[in-house]
N, C-alpha and C positions, 0 to 999 in steps of 0.2 A: 504494500499500500504506499509506504514511504517513498519507494522509487517511482510510482506513478505520480505522487505529488510533486517530487523534485523535478519530473519531466515537465509537468504543467508549469512550474515556477520558471523553469529554464525558457519554456515557450513564451511566458508572459514577457520575459526579458527583451524579446524582440519588439514589444510594444512600448519599450522605454518607461518613462515615468508613469504613464497610464496603465502598464502592464503591472507595476507595483500596487497601484490603486485596485486594479481589477482582481489581482490574486487575493488581497485582504478582504475583498467584498465577500468571498466565499468563506464562511466560518469554519469549514472542515479543512481549509488550508492554514496551517499554524503560523502565527505572525513570528514565533520563534525561530521559524525556518525562513520566511520571506525576508524579514528585515535584516538579519546579519548577513544574509546573501546579497541583499542590496548593498549593504556596506562593502561587501568583497568586490562588487562591480564598481564601486567608487575607487577602491584600492587599485583595481585594474585600469582605471582611467575611463571606463565607459560611462560614467554618470558623475554629476555634481553632488557633493556631501549634502549641501542644504536643500536642493531639490529633491533629493531622495528621502530626506527626513519629512519634507513638506508632503510628498506624494504618499508616504507611508502613514502620515498622520491623517490625510483625508480618507485613505483606504480604511484606517482603523475606526473611523466614523460610519463609513458606508456599511461595513459588516454588521455592527450593532443595529443600524437603521432597518435592516431587513427583519431581524428579530423583533425590533420595536414595532415594525408594521404587522409581524405576525401576531403579536400580543394585542395590537390595536384593533385589527380588522377580523381576527380570527378568534380571539378569546382563548380561554385555557383548554377546551376540548381539541381545537385545532392544534394549539401548541403541544398538547400530549401526543397528539397523532403523527404530527410532522417535525417535532422538535429533534428527534433522533437523527434526521438528516442534517441537522446542524450541529450535532454532537452535544445536544442538550437533553439530559435526562430528568425524569420527574423530581428526583431529590435535588437536583440544581435549581429546578424552579421553585420547591418548597423553600429552599434557603433563601432565594433571591426574594421571594414574596415575604417572607419574614423580615429580612433585611430592609425591605422597602417600607414595610408598616412601621418599622421602628424609626427609620431616619428620613423618610419622605423623599422628595425630588432630588436631593442632594447625592442620592445613591448612585445616580448617573455618572457622578465624579468618583466618590469614595469607593463604590463597588468594583471599580476597575482594578484596584490594587488588593482585592482579596480572592485568594484561589477558592474554586468552587461556586464562586458567585459572579465573577468578572464578566463572563459569557452570557450567563442567564439573566442578569440584572436588567437588561434590555427589555425583556418580556413584560414584567410587572410595570415598567415605565409605559410601555404601550398600552397595557390592559387598563391602567388607570387614566389613559389619555392625557399624560403629561404633555405639557406644551412642547412640540416638536423643536422649536427654535432653542428653547432651554435645554432640551435633551441634547441637541447637537454641540452647543457651546460647552456644556458640562463634559460630554464625551471626548470632544477635541481636547479640553484643557487637560484630561487625564491621559489621553493618548499620545499627546505630543512629547511628554518627558520620556515616556516608556519608549516610544518610537526612537527618539534622539539617542538614547543609550544603546539600544540594540544595533542601530545602523552604525554609530560610532565604534562600538565593539567589533563589528564585522570588518569595519574599515581598517582599525588598528591591528587586528588579528591576521587580516589577510588571508593567505591560504588555509589558515587554521580557524576560519570563521565559524566552523561547527561548534567550537568551545564557547562561543558566547552565550549560549543558553545557561550552560553550567555556571559560568562566571556571573551572569546576571542573577541567577538565582541565589548565588552565595552572597551577593552584595546589594540585592534589591532595595532592601529597607534603608541601607545606608545611602543609597543613591536616590531613592525616590521620596523618602519621607521629607527632606528639606525642600526638595522641589514642589511637593504637594503643600507644605506650610506656605511657601511663597505664593503660590497660585491662589490658595484660599485667602491669604491676606490681601491679594490684589482684588479678588472677588468682593470681599467685605468692604474695602476701601471704596471700590467703585459704587456699591450699593449706597454707601453713606453719602458719597458725593452726589448721587442721583436724588437721594432723599432731600438733601439741602437745597438742591436746585428747584425741586417740586415744592 
């Protein structure tokens, strides 16, 4: 199965930055493979680092949007029936539902950093008809630092890009928590500024 996915990713390379976005639209194609490989393509001189990160971040929003739409327009029965095609199991949905009930719409951001929740969290966002633009902004804010780290690791590792996943897993919290705090601070500051203006 992994060799088939790798063949697909290599085929997407021919589409350039659009290919990165397209690959990440399919939830069954692991970002842990696509993004470091995109970094390797940067290492080889085939792509620009910043454009690869941007394309990866956009693709990281398009994939969750498909699950958001599934939840919004299909509801739980459709999700349970077709979720397996997006590698989403019923216990993932249950965890995501519970997390959503506890934390509200901000889970579109925070949920991306929690294993077992990060993929399925888009579904309750859709089922509760969360504002789609808020969902997109929160998801992009979460995906941008993750994407940046993965692509950069692939770039720095070069031919050993496959080690990026293990390195990311080992240092994820050290890398992402400070970034998440900065982003949260920026969101809170923007809200306060908006409230003062209005």
